[in-house]
C-alpha positions in Angstrom: -0.2 -0.2 -0.2 0.9 3.7 -1.0 1.0 6.6 1.3 1.3 10.2 0.0 2.5 13.1 1.7 1.4 16.8 0.7 3.0 19.8 2.0 2.8 23.5 0.6 5.1 26.3 1.2 5.1 29.9 1.3 6.2 30.0 -2.1 3.0 28.0 -3.0 5.3 25.3 -4.5 3.9 21.7 -4.3 5.9 18.6 -3.3 4.9 14.9 -3.4 6.4 12.1 -1.9 5.9 8.6 -1.9 6.5 5.7 0.4 5.7 2.6 2.0 3.7 3.0 4.5 6.3 1.6 7.8 8.7 4.1 6.3 5.6 6.7 5.6 4.5 6.0 9.3 8.1 6.4 10.6 9.0 9.7 9.1 5.7 11.1 10.7 6.6 9.7 14.1 10.3 11.3 13.7 8.5 14.4 12.4 6.5 14.2 15.4 8.9 14.3 17.7 11.3 16.6 15.9 8.1 19.3 17.4 7.9 18.3 20.0 11.5 18.6 20.9 11.7 22.1 19.4 9.2 23.3 21.4 10.7 21.9 24.3 13.4 23.9 23.4 11.8 26.6 22.2 9.2 27.1 25.7 10.0 30.4 27.6 10.6 31.0 31.3 10.2 33.7 33.2 13.6 34.9 35.2 12.6 37.9 36.6 13.1 41.5 34.8 12.7 39.5 31.5 12.2 36.1 29.7 14.9 33.2 28.4 14.2 30.7 26.3 14.0 27.3 28.6 17.3 25.8 26.6 19.9 28.8 27.6 18.8 28.9 31.6 21.7 29.1 33.4 20.4 29.4 37.0 17.9 26.9 39.0 14.3 27.5 37.6 11.3 25.6 37.8 8.3 25.9 36.0 4.5 25.1 36.2 1.7 25.7 33.8 -1.4 27.2 35.0 -3.0 24.1 32.9 -1.6 21.8 35.7 -2.6 24.5 38.5 -6.0 23.7 37.6 -6.2 20.1 37.7 -6.6 20.3 41.1 -9.9 22.0 42.7 -8.5 24.0 45.5 -9.1 27.2 47.0 -5.2 28.4 47.0 -2.9 27.7 44.1 -0.6 26.5 46.5 -2.1 23.3 47.4 -1.9 22.6 43.5 1.6 23.1 43.6 2.5 20.3 46.5 4.6 18.0 45.1 5.1 19.3 41.2 8.8 21.2 41.8 11.9 20.0 43.3 13.3 21.8 46.1 9.9 22.8 47.1 8.4 22.4 50.7 4.9 23.0 50.9 3.0 22.5 53.9 -0.2 22.6 55.2 -0.3 25.0 58.8 -4.0 25.3 59.2 -6.8 23.7 58.2 -9.6 26.8 57.7 -10.7 27.8 54.4 -8.8 29.7 52.4 -5.8 29.4 54.6 -2.2 30.2 53.2 -0.2 27.2 53.3 3.9 27.5 54.0 6.1 27.8 51.5 9.9 27.0 52.2 12.1 27.0 48.7 15.5 25.0 49.0 14.8 24.5 53.5 14.7 27.1 56.0 17.3 29.9 56.2 17.1 32.0 58.8 16.3 31.4 62.9 14.7 34.8 63.4 14.0 36.2 60.3 10.9 35.6 57.9 11.7 32.3 55.5 8.4 33.2 53.1 9.8 33.7 49.8 9.3 36.9 47.8 6.1 36.5 45.4 6.3 38.5 42.2 2.8 39.4 40.5 3.4 40.1 36.6 6.6 41.7 37.8 5.7 43.6 40.3 6.5 42.7 44.0 3.0 41.5 45.9 2.1 42.0 49.3 -0.7 40.2 49.3 -1.2 35.9 49.9 -1.3 33.5 46.7 -4.9 32.9 47.8 -5.9 36.2 46.4 -5.2 35.2 43.3 -7.5 32.6 41.5 -6.1 29.4 39.6 -7.7 30.6 36.4 -6.2 33.8 35.9 -2.8 31.9 36.3 -0.9 31.3 32.6 2.5 30.0 34.4 4.7 30.1 37.6 8.3 30.0 37.7 9.9 29.4 40.7 14.1 30.8 41.3 15.5 28.6 43.6 19.5 28.7 43.8 21.5 31.8 44.3 22.2 32.3 41.4 18.6 33.0 40.3 17.1 34.9 43.2 20.4 37.0 43.0 18.9 39.7 41.0 16.2 40.7 43.8 18.9 40.9 46.1 17.8 41.2 49.7 14.5 39.7 49.1 15.6 36.5 47.0 17.1 35.1 50.0 14.4 32.9 50.4 13.6 32.1 46.9 11.1 33.6 44.4 7.9 32.9 43.1 7.3 34.2 40.0 3.4 34.4 38.8 2.6 35.6 35.1 -1.3 35.9 34.7 -3.5 35.2 31.4 -3.2 38.0 28.6 -5.0 38.5 24.8 -3.5 38.0 22.2 -3.5 40.5 19.4 -5.5 39.9 16.6 -7.8 37.1 18.5 -11.6 37.3 18.0 -13.4 37.9 21.6 -13.2 34.3 23.1 -15.6 33.3 26.3 -14.8 31.0 28.8 -16.2 29.0 31.5 -14.5 27.0 34.0 -16.7 25.4 36.9 -16.4 22.5 39.4 -18.5 21.4 42.4 -17.4 18.9 45.3 -17.9 17.2 48.6 -15.2 17.0 51.3 -15.3 14.0 53.6 -13.4 13.3 56.5 -10.3 11.5 55.3 -9.6 9.9 58.9 -11.1 10.7 62.6 -8.2 10.9 65.0 -7.6 7.3 66.8 -9.1 8.2 70.0 -10.1 5.3 72.6 -13.6 4.2 72.8 -15.6 3.8 75.8 -14.9 0.4 77.3 -11.3 1.0 76.9 -11.4 4.5 78.4 -13.2 2.3 81.8 -10.3 0.3 81.3 -7.5 2.3 81.7 -8.9 4.2 84.5 -9.1 1.4 86.5 -5.6 0.5 85.7 -5.0 3.9 87.1 -5.4 3.4 90.8 -2.5 3.7 93.5 -0.6 0.9 95.0 -2.1 -0.6 98.0 -5.5 1.2 97.3 -8.6 -0.2 95.4 -10.5 3.0 94.8 -9.7 4.6 90.9 -7.4 7.9 90.6 -10.4 8.8 88.7 -14.3 8.2 89.2 -16.9 8.9 86.5 -18.3 12.0 86.8 -22.5 12.8 87.8 -22.4 12.5 83.4 -20.2 9.8 82.9 -21.4 6.0 82.9 -19.3 2.6 82.1 -22.1 1.6 79.9 -21.6 4.7 77.3 -19.7 4.8 74.2 -19.9 8.7 73.0 -18.3 9.1 69.6 -17.9 12.8 69.8 -15.8 13.5 66.7 -19.1 12.2 65.0 -21.5 14.2 67.0 -18.7 17.6 65.5 -17.6 16.8 61.9 -19.8 17.2 58.7 -19.0 16.7 55.1 -18.9 20.4 53.5 -19.2 21.4 49.8 -16.6 23.4 48.0 -17.7 25.0 44.7 -16.1 27.8 41.7 -17.2 29.5 39.1 -14.6 31.5 36.6 -15.4 33.1 33.8 -13.6 35.1 31.2 -13.3 36.7 28.0 -10.3 37.8 26.3 -9.2 39.0 22.7 -7.6 41.3 20.3 -6.8 43.8 17.9 -3.5 44.2 15.9 -2.5 47.3 18.4 -3.6 45.7 21.4 -4.7 42.9 23.3 -7.5 42.1 26.5 -8.2 40.0 29.4 -11.2 40.4 31.8 -12.2 37.8 34.0 -14.9 37.3 37.2 -14.5 34.2 39.9 -16.8 33.3 42.9 -15.2 30.7 45.5 -17.3 29.3 48.4 -15.6 26.4 50.8 -17.7 25.2 53.7 -15.4 23.4 56.5 -15.6 20.0 57.8 -15.2 21.8 61.0 -19.1 24.1 62.1 -19.3 27.2 61.3 -16.1 27.7 59.5 -16.0 28.8 55.5 -14.6 31.2 53.0 -16.0 33.1 50.4 -14.1 35.2 47.9 -15.4 37.4 44.7 -12.4 38.4 42.2 -12.0 40.7 39.4 -9.0 40.4 36.9 -8.6 43.1 33.8 -5.1 43.8 31.8 -5.2 45.9 28.8 -2.0 46.1 26.7 -2.2 48.6 23.9 0.7 49.6 21.3 1.3 53.0 19.9 2.7 53.9 16.6 5.8 51.1 16.5 7.7 52.5 19.2 5.4 52.9 21.9 3.6 50.4 24.0 1.4 50.8 27.6 -0.8 48.8 29.4 -2.0 48.1 33.3 -3.3 45.4 34.9 -5.2 45.2 38.2 -6.2 42.3 40.5 -9.3 43.3 42.9 -10.4 41.0 45.2 -13.3 40.4 48.7 -12.9 37.6 51.0 -15.0 37.0 53.8 -13.6 34.0 56.2 -16.3 32.7 59.1 -15.5 30.7 62.4 -11.8 31.8 62.8 -11.5 30.9 66.5 -13.3 27.6 66.3 -11.1 24.4 66.1 -11.6 20.4 67.5 -9.4 20.9 70.0 -11.6 20.4 73.4 -13.4 17.9 71.3 -10.5 15.6 71.4 -10.3 16.2 74.7 -14.1 15.0 76.1 -14.6 11.2 78.1 -16.3 8.6 75.4 -18.5 7.6 78.4 -20.0 10.9 79.1 -23.3 11.2 78.1 -24.5 14.5 75.9 -27.9 13.8 75.5 -30.4 15.6 78.2 -33.5 13.0 78.9 -36.1 14.8 76.1 -33.4 13.9 73.9 -31.3 18.1 73.5 -27.9 18.6 74.2 -26.6 19.5 77.4 -25.2 22.7 77.9 -22.0 21.5 80.4 -21.2 18.2 81.5 -18.9 16.6 84.7 -16.9 14.1 84.5 -13.8 12.5 86.2 -15.3 12.6 89.3 -16.5 16.1 89.2 -13.3 17.4 88.8 -13.9 18.4 85.2 -16.4 20.9 83.7 -17.3 21.1 80.5 -18.8 23.5 77.6 -20.1 21.0 75.3 -19.0 21.5 71.5 -20.9 19.6 69.1 -21.7 20.5 65.7 -25.9 21.7 66.6 -24.7 23.3 69.6 -22.7 25.5 67.7 -25.2 26.2 64.7 -27.9 27.3 67.4 -25.9 29.9 68.7 -26.8 32.4 66.1 -25.4 35.5 67.1 -24.0 34.6 70.3 -21.5 33.8 68.5 -19.5 35.2 65.4 -16.1 35.6 64.6 -15.1 36.4 60.9 -12.8 38.2 59.0 -13.3 40.8 55.7 -11.0 41.1 53.7 -10.4 43.9 50.1 -7.5 44.2 48.5 -6.3 45.8 44.7 -3.4 44.9 43.6 -2.4 47.2 40.5 0.4 47.1 37.8 1.0 50.3 35.0 3.3 50.1 32.5 4.6 51.9 29.6 7.5 50.9 27.3 9.3 52.8 24.3 11.5 51.3 21.9 14.8 53.7 21.4 16.9 54.6 18.1 19.2 51.9 18.6 18.0 48.7 17.3 17.4 46.3 20.2 16.9 49.1 23.2 14.0 49.4 24.7 13.5 51.3 28.3 10.0 50.3 30.8 8.8 52.1 33.2 7.1 50.2 35.8 4.8 51.5 38.8 2.6 49.7 41.0 0.3 50.7 43.5 -1.7 48.0 45.7 -3.9 48.4 48.8 -5.0 46.0 51.4 -7.3 46.5 54.2 -8.6 43.4 56.4 -11.2 43.8 59.2 -11.9 40.9 61.6 -14.2 40.8 64.8 -16.0 38.4 67.1 -18.9 38.3 69.4 -19.4 35.6 72.7 -22.3 35.9 73.6 -23.6 35.3 77.3 -22.4 31.9 79.1 -21.3 30.8 75.6 -18.3 28.4 76.1 -18.3 28.8 79.9 -19.5 26.7 82.5 -21.0 29.3 84.3 -24.2 30.2 82.4 -23.9 34.0 83.3 -20.4 34.0 82.6 -19.9 37.8 81.0 -20.1 38.6 76.8 -17.0 39.9 75.2 -16.3 40.9 71.9 -13.2 42.5 70.0 -12.6 44.6 66.8 -9.7 45.0 64.0 -8.7 46.1 61.4 -5.5 46.8 59.6 -4.2 48.4 56.6 -1.3 48.3 53.7 -0.5 50.7 51.4 2.2 49.4 49.0 4.2 51.2 45.9 6.6 50.5 43.6 8.4 52.4 40.9 10.9 50.2 38.5 13.3 52.0 35.4 14.2 49.1 33.1 16.7 50.0 30.2 17.1 46.2 28.6 19.2 45.3 25.2 18.9 42.3 23.3 20.6 41.8 20.1 21.8 38.3 18.0 25.1 38.7 15.8 25.7 35.8 13.6 26.3 33.3 16.6 26.3 35.5 19.5 23.1 36.0 21.3 23.4 38.9 23.9 20.9 40.2 26.3 21.6 43.2 28.9 19.3 45.2 31.5 19.7 48.1 33.8 17.5 48.2 36.6 16.6 51.5 39.1 13.9 51.1 41.5 12.0 52.3 44.6 10.0 50.8 47.0 8.0 51.7 49.8 5.3 49.9 52.1 2.9 51.5 55.1 1.3 49.1 57.3 -0.9 50.3 59.9 -3.5 47.7 62.6 -5.3 48.9 65.4 -7.7 46.4 68.1 -10.1 47.2 70.9 -11.9 44.9 73.1 -15.1 44.6 75.6 -16.9 43.1 77.8 -20.6 42.5 79.0 -22.2 44.1 75.7 -25.5 45.2 76.3 -27.1 42.9 73.7 -26.4 40.1 71.2 -27.4 41.8 68.0 -24.8 44.5 68.8 -22.2 42.1 68.3 -18.9 43.7 67.7 -20.4 46.3 65.8 -20.6 48.9 68.7 -18.1 48.3 71.5 -18.7 52.0 72.6 -22.2 50.7 74.0 -20.6 48.4 76.8 -19.4 50.2 80.1 -16.7 52.3 79.7 -14.8 50.5 82.3 -15.0 47.4 80.4 -13.9 48.5 77.3 -9.7 48.1 76.6 -7.3 49.6 74.5 -3.8 48.2 75.0 -0.8 49.9 73.4 0.8 46.8 72.2 -2.5 46.1 69.8 -1.9 49.7 67.6 1.5 49.1 65.2 2.1 51.5 62.5 5.2 50.3 60.6 6.9 52.0 57.0 9.6 50.7 55.5 11.2 51.6 52.1 14.0 49.9 49.7 16.5 52.0 47.4 17.8 49.3 44.2 19.9 49.3 41.3 20.9 46.6 39.2 22.4 45.2 36.5 22.2 42.0 34.4 24.2 40.4 31.2 23.4 37.1 29.4 25.4 35.8 26.7 24.7 33.1 24.7 27.2 31.8 21.6 26.2 29.3 19.1 23.0 27.8 22.0 25.9 26.1 23.4 27.9 28.1 25.9 26.4 30.5 28.2 26.9 33.3 30.3 24.6 34.9 33.2 26.5 37.6 35.3 24.4 39.6 37.6 25.1 42.4 40.3 22.5 44.6 42.5 22.6 46.4 45.9 19.4 47.3 47.5 19.2 49.7 50.6 17.1 48.7 53.2 15.5 50.8 56.0 14.9 47.5 57.8 18.4 47.2 58.7 20.7 48.9 60.9 22.7 51.9 60.2 25.8 51.4 58.7 24.3 48.7 57.3 21.4 49.3 55.3 23.6 48.9 52.0 25.1 45.4 50.2 25.5 44.6 46.8 25.0 41.2 46.5 27.2 39.2 42.9 25.8 36.2 40.8 27.8 34.5 38.2 26.2 31.2 36.4 27.5 29.2 33.5 26.1 26.9 31.0 27.1 24.3 28.3 24.5 23.0 26.1 26.2 19.5 24.8 22.7 18.4 22.9 23.6 20.8 20.5 27.4 19.6 19.9 28.3 17.8 16.8 29.3 14.6 18.4 25.3 14.6 19.6 23.7 15.1 16.8 23.2 11.1 16.4 22.3 10.7 19.6 18.6 10.1 19.5 17.9 8.9 23.2 18.8 13.1 24.9 16.7 16.0 23.0 18.2 18.0 26.0 21.2 17.4 27.7 23.1 20.4 29.5 25.9 21.3 32.5 25.4 24.6 34.4 27.1 25.4 37.2 26.4 28.9 39.0 27.5 30.8 42.1 25.5 33.5 43.9 25.2 36.1 47.4 22.2 36.7 48.7 20.8 38.0 52.3 17.9 38.3 54.3 16.3 41.7 55.0 13.3 40.5 56.3 13.7 41.5 59.7 10.6 42.9 61.7 10.9 46.5 61.2 12.6 49.2 63.8 14.0 45.8 65.7 17.5 47.4 64.9 16.6 50.6 67.1 16.4 50.6 70.4 12.7 50.5 71.2 10.3 51.9 74.4 7.5 50.4 76.1 4.3 52.2 76.8 3.5 51.7 80.1 0.0 52.9 82.3 0.7 53.8 85.8 -0.5 55.8 88.9 1.0 59.4 89.7 -0.6 60.6 92.9 -4.6 60.5 92.5 -3.9 60.6 88.4 -3.8 58.2 85.8 -0.3 58.6 83.3 1.4 57.1 80.8 5.1 56.3 80.9 7.7 54.8 78.6 
């Protein structure tokens, strides 16, 4: 059997080839492998202040595409990152829906400083949490791991750098609408292994002092050896999780756009806990003439987290011999165990859900992250100037209220409430000069940077007791008696920090075989002590693409074989603001018959 192949070139010439089926199949397979290899080699990764072909990268960079992240339905993209990149440790430190996970890149570097990596969103340092970003908006995540790669971010790159690139439209693309959604039910994977009633009764029998016939602990008024209460079954419940994302993207010959709206809701297995997020993202790029380009990206979200103070700790300490029900089938409010020694308020799913206005613990957050840029091509071929401006705002308001007798063995225990808020104002201005040219077998890319960054953080908190009515909750603490309102100096914070930076980087490639990257950055941080605010960070990395050597051309088993070596220097400026200065503590005191405040 014969097989014909037809191909059309740009010159509209027709070529015919005839071969037997096995040969034709082999030809198609080789062609497919070649295309796959070429695509992998030409894949572009983000390396900070620019991009580079994956084949030419000399530092340690791991890339995860957005399509891969969306395979795992989750509230936080860090959950989808788990186990996908070598050298990146992601662990869950809280089971609350929407809680941020802990990320460690190549281990822990500081005993007292912050060990979280720097997050860069669309080229601008990110002051929010990865939970603020919907996975539907992400095009790729690139993680810089070694010092030769992270030195480009100087004093902020010591813990590694996570570069998040979001989706944008394409020039000449017709409007394209997308909708992604999932809904699921979460169930308890495994209960904590606790003793049942018979085993616990036997344990108490064993706990008898020598020479005594009476156990150390006897049953309380609400305990009986015939009871076998599974408290975890009365506490945990299946929970729903749902996500909806709708977007539209497109472009003309002169620009492109991408707009997306997303909604996420996750309930917890623990009663009263939930997380809800609304997100709006817009990205626009516009070409003006042949030399100028500008655009902006905005990512705005609003989230509500409920039941922050609820946890299963108390439930795991309950006696399985205790009976939680009254004679009429309702739940008891408190129970007496261990011979009357322990008096405990009973936590169950129904009792917590029945509190209504008597209990609330929530956080409402709003954030807006904005990036504007302008780029102009200068008369020298390959030379461009780019200005990046980042303007971010983030605020969170949290409040809690516990009614009379709630969580208290005393039914008349006073009510309590607290309210706090915080704001973060962040700005950054970056001036970038880029030169990118190819001269025969020589390829040169040079970047110069001068940037300034500022961050201001304020927070306050106040609390009160004996709130007059449940419906006040935490919204008007001034209705409480003045003597029961507390405003502590240590709960009021104001922090302002700044960073000034200059950086230069040169990447050189010869014949797609030999690669060199040299970086020098200087940072001045207001967080550091006088005389030590400035430091210079050098880095050098080399690469040898052995695959492109002539003696490797006939070896089909390897599609990419590269050796690389790198050296770099970083340090950590992530210490608490003002910790390098001598500090004073505010202390209230009595002076005669009047009150005063001293330091």
